[in-house]
C-alpha positions as CSV (number, residue, x, y, z in Angstrom):
1,X,0.0,0.0,0.0
2,X,1.1,3.5,-0.7
3,X,1.8,5.7,2.3
4,X,1.0,9.4,2.7
5,X,0.7,11.7,5.8
6,X,-2.5,11.4,7.6
7,X,-4.4,13.8,9.8
8,X,-6.9,13.0,12.5
9,X,-9.7,14.1,10.2
10,X,-8.5,11.6,7.5
11,X,-8.2,8.6,9.8
12,X,-10.2,5.6,8.4
13,X,-13.4,4.4,9.8
14,X,-12.9,1.1,11.7
15,X,-15.7,-1.5,11.6
16,X,-15.2,-4.6,13.8
17,X,-17.3,-7.7,13.0
18,X,-17.8,-10.1,15.9
19,X,-20.2,-12.5,17.5
20,X,-20.4,-14.9,20.3
21,X,-20.7,-18.1,18.3
22,X,-18.5,-19.6,15.5
23,X,-20.0,-20.7,12.3
24,X,-22.6,-17.8,11.9
25,X,-20.8,-16.4,8.9
26,X,-18.8,-13.5,10.3
27,X,-15.9,-14.0,7.8
28,X,-18.3,-14.3,4.9
29,X,-20.1,-11.1,5.9
30,X,-16.8,-9.3,6.5
31,X,-15.1,-10.3,3.2
32,X,-18.1,-9.5,1.1
33,X,-18.7,-6.2,2.9
34,X,-15.1,-5.2,2.1
35,X,-15.6,-6.0,-1.6
36,X,-18.8,-4.0,-1.7
37,X,-17.1,-1.0,-0.1
38,X,-14.2,-1.2,-2.6
39,X,-16.7,-1.4,-5.5
40,X,-18.2,1.8,-4.1
41,X,-14.9,3.5,-4.7
42,X,-13.6,3.4,-1.1
43,X,-10.0,2.3,-0.2
44,X,-10.5,-0.6,2.1
45,X,-8.2,-2.8,4.2
46,X,-9.6,-6.0,5.7
47,X,-7.8,-7.3,8.7
48,X,-8.0,-11.0,9.8
49,X,-8.4,-10.4,13.5
50,X,-9.1,-14.1,14.2
51,X,-5.6,-14.4,15.7
52,X,-5.8,-18.1,16.2
53,X,-7.7,-19.3,13.2
54,X,-7.0,-16.9,10.3
55,X,-8.5,-17.9,6.9
56,X,-9.6,-14.8,5.1
57,X,-7.0,-15.3,2.4
58,X,-8.8,-18.6,1.5
59,X,-12.2,-16.8,1.1
60,X,-10.5,-14.4,-1.4
61,X,-8.7,-17.2,-3.2
62,X,-5.4,-15.4,-2.5
63,X,-2.0,-17.1,-2.1
64,X,-1.1,-17.4,1.6
65,X,0.7,-14.1,2.4
66,X,4.3,-14.4,3.3
67,X,4.0,-11.9,6.1
68,X,1.2,-11.8,8.7
69,X,0.3,-10.1,12.0
70,X,2.8,-12.4,13.6
71,X,5.5,-10.4,11.8
72,X,4.0,-7.2,13.0
73,X,3.9,-8.3,16.6
74,X,7.4,-9.6,16.4
75,X,8.6,-6.2,15.0
76,X,9.8,-7.8,11.7
77,X,8.0,-4.9,10.0
78,X,7.7,-1.3,11.2
79,X,4.3,-0.4,10.0
80,X,1.1,-2.5,9.6
81,X,0.6,-1.4,6.0
82,X,3.8,-3.2,5.1
83,X,2.1,-6.5,5.4
84,X,-1.1,-5.5,3.5
85,X,-1.3,-7.5,0.3
86,X,-3.6,-7.2,-2.8
87,X,-6.7,-9.3,-2.9
88,X,-7.4,-9.1,-6.6
89,X,-10.1,-6.6,-6.0
90,X,-9.2,-3.0,-6.9
91,X,-9.0,-0.8,-3.8
92,X,-9.0,-3.7,-1.3
93,X,-6.0,-5.0,0.6
94,X,-5.7,-7.8,3.2
95,X,-3.8,-7.9,6.4
96,X,-3.6,-11.6,7.2
97,X,-3.8,-13.1,10.6
98,X,-1.6,-16.0,11.7
99,X,-2.8,-19.4,12.6
100,X,0.6,-21.2,12.7
101,X,2.7,-19.4,15.2
102,X,2.4,-20.5,18.8
103,X,1.3,-17.5,20.9
104,X,0.1,-15.4,18.0
105,X,-3.5,-15.7,19.3
106,X,-2.5,-14.0,22.6
107,X,-0.7,-10.8,22.0
108,X,0.4,-8.7,25.0
109,X,-1.6,-5.7,26.0
110,X,1.0,-3.3,24.6
111,X,0.9,-5.2,21.3
112,X,-2.9,-4.8,21.1
113,X,-2.5,-1.1,21.7
114,X,0.1,-0.8,19.0
115,X,-2.2,-2.7,16.6
116,X,-5.1,-0.3,17.3
117,X,-2.8,2.7,16.7
118,X,-1.6,1.3,13.4
119,X,-5.2,0.4,12.3
120,X,-6.1,4.1,12.8
121,X,-3.1,5.2,10.7
122,X,-3.7,3.0,7.6
123,X,-3.9,5.0,4.4
124,X,-7.5,4.0,3.5
125,X,-11.1,5.0,4.0
126,X,-12.4,1.9,5.8
127,X,-10.7,-0.8,7.9
128,X,-12.9,-3.9,8.4
129,X,-11.7,-6.2,11.2
130,X,-12.9,-9.8,11.1
131,X,-12.8,-10.9,14.8
132,X,-12.6,-14.4,16.1
133,X,-15.6,-16.0,17.9
134,X,-16.0,-15.8,21.6
135,X,-15.3,-13.2,24.3
136,X,-11.6,-13.2,24.9
137,X,-10.0,-9.9,26.0
138,X,-8.3,-9.7,22.6
139,X,-11.5,-10.0,20.7
140,X,-13.4,-7.6,23.0
141,X,-10.7,-5.0,23.0
142,X,-10.5,-4.9,19.2
143,X,-14.3,-4.8,19.0
144,X,-14.5,-1.9,21.4
145,X,-11.7,0.1,19.8
146,X,-13.7,0.3,16.5
147,X,-15.9,3.1,15.4
148,X,-18.7,0.7,14.7
149,X,-19.2,-2.7,16.4
150,X,-21.2,-5.2,14.3
151,X,-22.5,-8.4,15.8
152,X,-23.4,-11.3,13.4
153,X,-25.8,-14.0,14.5
154,X,-28.3,-16.4,13.0
155,X,-31.9,-16.8,14.1
156,X,-31.2,-20.0,15.9
157,X,-31.8,-19.8,19.7
158,X,-28.3,-20.8,20.6
159,X,-26.8,-18.3,18.3
160,X,-29.1,-15.5,19.6
161,X,-28.2,-16.5,23.2
162,X,-24.5,-16.3,22.4
163,X,-24.9,-12.9,20.6
164,X,-26.5,-11.5,23.8
165,X,-23.7,-12.9,25.8
166,X,-21.2,-11.2,23.6
167,X,-23.0,-7.8,23.9
168,X,-23.2,-8.3,27.7
169,X,-19.5,-9.2,28.0
170,X,-18.5,-6.3,25.9
171,X,-20.5,-4.0,28.3
172,X,-18.8,-5.6,31.3
173,X,-15.4,-5.1,29.6
174,X,-16.1,-1.3,29.2
175,X,-17.2,-1.2,32.9
176,X,-14.0,-2.9,33.9
177,X,-11.8,-0.6,31.8
178,X,-13.5,2.5,33.4
179,X,-13.6,1.3,37.0
180,X,-10.6,-1.0,37.2
181,X,-12.8,-3.7,38.7
182,X,-12.3,-7.2,37.1
183,X,-15.4,-8.2,35.2
184,X,-15.8,-11.5,37.1
185,X,-16.4,-9.3,40.2
186,X,-19.3,-7.5,38.5
187,X,-22.8,-9.0,38.7
188,X,-26.1,-8.2,37.0
189,X,-26.9,-5.7,39.7
190,X,-24.1,-3.4,38.5
191,X,-25.4,-3.5,34.9
192,X,-29.0,-2.9,36.1
193,X,-27.7,0.1,38.0
194,X,-26.2,1.5,34.9
195,X,-29.3,0.7,32.9
196,X,-31.3,2.8,35.3
197,X,-29.0,5.9,35.4
198,X,-30.5,7.6,32.4
199,X,-29.7,7.9,28.7
200,X,-26.6,10.0,29.2
201,X,-24.9,7.6,31.5
202,X,-25.9,4.6,29.3
203,X,-24.5,6.3,26.2
204,X,-21.3,7.1,28.0
205,X,-20.9,3.4,29.0
206,X,-21.7,1.5,25.8
207,X,-22.5,2.4,22.2
208,X,-25.3,0.9,20.2
209,X,-24.7,-2.5,18.7
210,X,-25.2,-2.9,14.9
211,X,-26.8,-6.3,14.3
212,X,-26.6,-8.5,11.2
213,X,-28.9,-11.6,11.2
214,X,-27.4,-14.1,8.7
215,X,-29.1,-16.9,7.0
216,X,-32.6,-15.8,7.9
217,X,-35.9,-14.4,6.6
218,X,-36.6,-10.7,7.1
219,X,-39.3,-11.4,9.6
220,X,-36.8,-13.6,11.6
221,X,-34.3,-10.8,11.5
222,X,-36.7,-8.3,12.9
223,X,-37.8,-10.7,15.6
224,X,-34.2,-11.4,16.7
225,X,-33.3,-7.7,16.6
226,X,-36.3,-6.7,18.7
227,X,-35.6,-9.5,21.2
228,X,-31.9,-8.4,21.6
229,X,-32.8,-4.8,21.8
230,X,-35.3,-5.5,24.6
231,X,-32.8,-7.5,26.5
232,X,-30.0,-5.0,26.0
233,X,-32.2,-2.1,27.1
234,X,-33.5,-4.0,30.2
235,X,-30.3,-5.4,31.5
236,X,-27.5,-3.4,30.0
237,X,-28.9,0.0,29.2
238,X,-27.8,-0.4,25.6
239,X,-29.4,-0.4,22.2
240,X,-29.3,-2.9,19.3
241,X,-29.9,-1.7,15.7
242,X,-30.8,-4.1,13.0
243,X,-28.5,-3.2,10.0
244,X,-29.3,-6.1,7.8
245,X,-30.9,-9.5,7.4
246,X,-29.1,-11.8,5.0
247,X,-31.0,-14.5,3.2
248,X,-30.1,-18.1,3.6
249,X,-28.8,-18.5,0.1
250,X,-27.1,-21.6,-1.4
251,X,-25.0,-19.2,-3.5
252,X,-23.0,-18.3,-0.4
253,X,-21.9,-21.9,0.0
254,X,-21.0,-22.1,-3.7
255,X,-18.9,-19.0,-3.4
256,X,-17.0,-20.3,-0.4
257,X,-16.1,-23.6,-2.3
258,X,-15.0,-21.5,-5.3
259,X,-12.9,-19.3,-3.0
260,X,-14.5,-16.2,-4.6
261,X,-16.5,-13.6,-2.7
262,X,-20.3,-14.0,-3.2
263,X,-20.8,-10.4,-4.4
264,X,-18.3,-11.1,-7.2
265,X,-19.3,-14.7,-8.0
266,X,-23.1,-14.2,-8.0
267,X,-23.9,-10.5,-7.5
268,X,-27.6,-10.9,-8.2
269,X,-28.1,-13.6,-5.6
270,X,-30.4,-12.6,-2.7
271,X,-27.6,-12.8,-0.1
272,X,-25.3,-10.6,-2.3
273,X,-28.0,-8.0,-2.7
274,X,-28.5,-8.0,1.1
275,X,-24.8,-7.5,1.8
276,X,-24.6,-4.7,-0.8
277,X,-27.5,-2.9,1.0
278,X,-25.6,-3.4,4.3
279,X,-22.6,-1.6,2.8
280,X,-24.7,1.4,1.8
281,X,-26.4,1.4,5.2
282,X,-23.1,1.4,7.2
283,X,-21.4,4.0,5.0
284,X,-24.4,6.4,5.0
285,X,-23.6,9.6,7.0
286,X,-26.8,9.0,8.9
287,X,-26.0,5.4,9.8
288,X,-24.8,6.3,13.3
289,X,-27.8,8.6,14.0
290,X,-30.7,6.6,12.5
291,X,-33.5,6.6,15.1
292,X,-33.9,3.2,16.6
293,X,-37.2,1.4,16.1
294,X,-38.3,0.3,19.4
295,X,-40.3,-2.9,19.7
296,X,-42.0,-5.5,21.8
297,X,-41.9,-9.3,21.1
298,X,-44.1,-12.1,22.5
299,X,-44.6,-15.8,21.9
300,X,-48.3,-16.7,22.0
301,X,-49.9,-20.1,22.0
302,X,-53.3,-19.9,20.3
303,X,-55.6,-22.8,19.2
304,X,-52.7,-25.2,19.4
305,X,-50.5,-23.0,17.2
306,X,-47.4,-21.2,18.4
307,X,-47.3,-17.6,17.0
308,X,-44.8,-14.7,17.4
309,X,-46.3,-11.3,17.9
310,X,-44.0,-8.4,17.1
311,X,-44.8,-4.7,17.5
312,X,-42.5,-1.8,16.5
313,X,-42.5,2.0,16.3
314,X,-41.7,2.8,12.7
315,X,-40.4,6.2,13.6
316,X,-41.2,9.7,12.8
317,X,-40.5,9.2,9.1
318,X,-43.5,6.9,8.8
319,X,-45.4,8.2,11.8
320,X,-46.9,4.9,12.7
321,X,-46.8,1.8,14.9
322,X,-47.0,-1.7,13.3
323,X,-47.8,-5.1,14.8
324,X,-47.3,-8.3,12.9
325,X,-48.2,-11.9,13.8
326,X,-45.9,-14.6,12.4
327,X,-46.1,-18.3,12.1
328,X,-43.1,-20.3,13.4
329,X,-41.7,-20.5,9.8
330,X,-41.6,-16.7,9.6
331,X,-44.5,-16.3,7.3
332,X,-46.9,-13.4,8.1
333,X,-50.4,-14.2,9.5
334,X,-51.6,-10.7,10.2
335,X,-50.4,-7.1,10.0
336,X,-51.8,-3.9,11.5
337,X,-50.3,-0.5,10.9
338,X,-51.7,2.4,13.0
339,X,-50.7,6.1,12.4
340,X,-49.7,8.2,15.4
341,X,-52.7,10.4,14.7
342,X,-55.2,7.5,14.7
343,X,-58.2,7.8,17.1
344,X,-56.9,4.6,18.9
345,X,-54.0,6.6,20.4
346,X,-55.9,9.8,20.8
347,X,-58.9,8.2,22.6
348,X,-56.7,6.5,25.1
349,X,-54.4,9.6,25.6
350,X,-51.4,7.4,24.9
351,X,-48.0,9.0,25.5
352,X,-45.5,8.6,22.6
353,X,-43.3,6.3,24.7
354,X,-46.3,3.9,25.4
355,X,-47.6,3.6,21.8
356,X,-45.9,0.3,21.0
357,X,-47.0,-1.3,24.3
358,X,-50.7,-0.3,23.9
359,X,-50.8,-1.3,20.3
360,X,-49.2,-4.7,21.1
361,X,-51.6,-5.5,24.0
362,X,-54.6,-4.6,21.8
363,X,-53.6,-6.9,19.0
364,X,-52.8,-9.8,21.4
365,X,-56.2,-9.4,23.1
366,X,-57.9,-9.4,19.6
367,X,-56.0,-12.6,18.8
368,X,-57.0,-14.4,22.0
369,X,-60.6,-13.3,21.7
370,X,-60.9,-14.8,18.3
371,X,-61.2,-11.6,16.4
372,X,-58.1,-12.6,14.4
373,X,-58.4,-16.0,12.8
374,X,-55.3,-18.1,12.8
375,X,-55.9,-19.6,9.3
376,X,-56.5,-16.2,7.6
377,X,-53.3,-14.7,6.2
378,X,-53.0,-11.0,5.2
379,X,-50.1,-9.1,3.6
């Protein structure tokens, strides 16, 4: 990579992609997101931050780089950009991790701090760090050092559980860094105390989580996002924003076997289109300030059928609250969208903060009273 003087204003944006569970598709999302950003004309460096199981070069179909992060940690090179290699995609370079050298997965604290400084000095527009699975200090510290933290999960219950564990542990890591108290000595009461201290205190403690639900239907993505947002708000004082739901697409598996990023191999496939939309969403100047759609989720057993009821505030742009009822397979049974100005809210004198809850309760009552038939589907 070419080098040129950098100023604070020209430092690259750093996006870290993590998650609590392996096998959810973090590396696939990271590699394809990097390609999309390069195709948008951005200078991109993707860093294989899975320090014990690096394999991004395989996903790009690149020769194994001769120099990796192990060389950087061992001071065989002076600058991180010296080990960045071409990927075959214009504008996109790869900093490879190391899976062969004993100890490379556990750099010292000073080495991590040096890595973060050099990431912020890379001559590019975006740095995408593909983190390893789990909640080791190395993973969490790289995740928290980024400008945007992206958590990838699937809709499977175990994956969602691990995603929340990752978000919770990241919050505890911030608490540890700011108080000096080891995270094992914190308990849920300390997090609940932070959650109740008001929005300013919460924002100062932990940033919003950008969520990507992989291999799922859009309805499943919304359900998972609302569930994690509810949990994060209740127990951590944080927020979870759904950035993308990526379809379960056989083209993704074909691209991995071909060692060619999906957005290049099959750019019109559903998953490739979803990832391209994610790139635009994350790069948008308003991405960090997009109002969060708050929601309520509930599982309801009715007439022997298990249903999922989801209500969300669509925000000021649409000026409405929407409740949907889903079958277990994610298909939609019922949808009701009610504008803020509707008589339903005016008659009950509902405060803006309570709109979603009132709307949700009304729809659940209608379902249980038989006013919504389970076998009738509506768009």
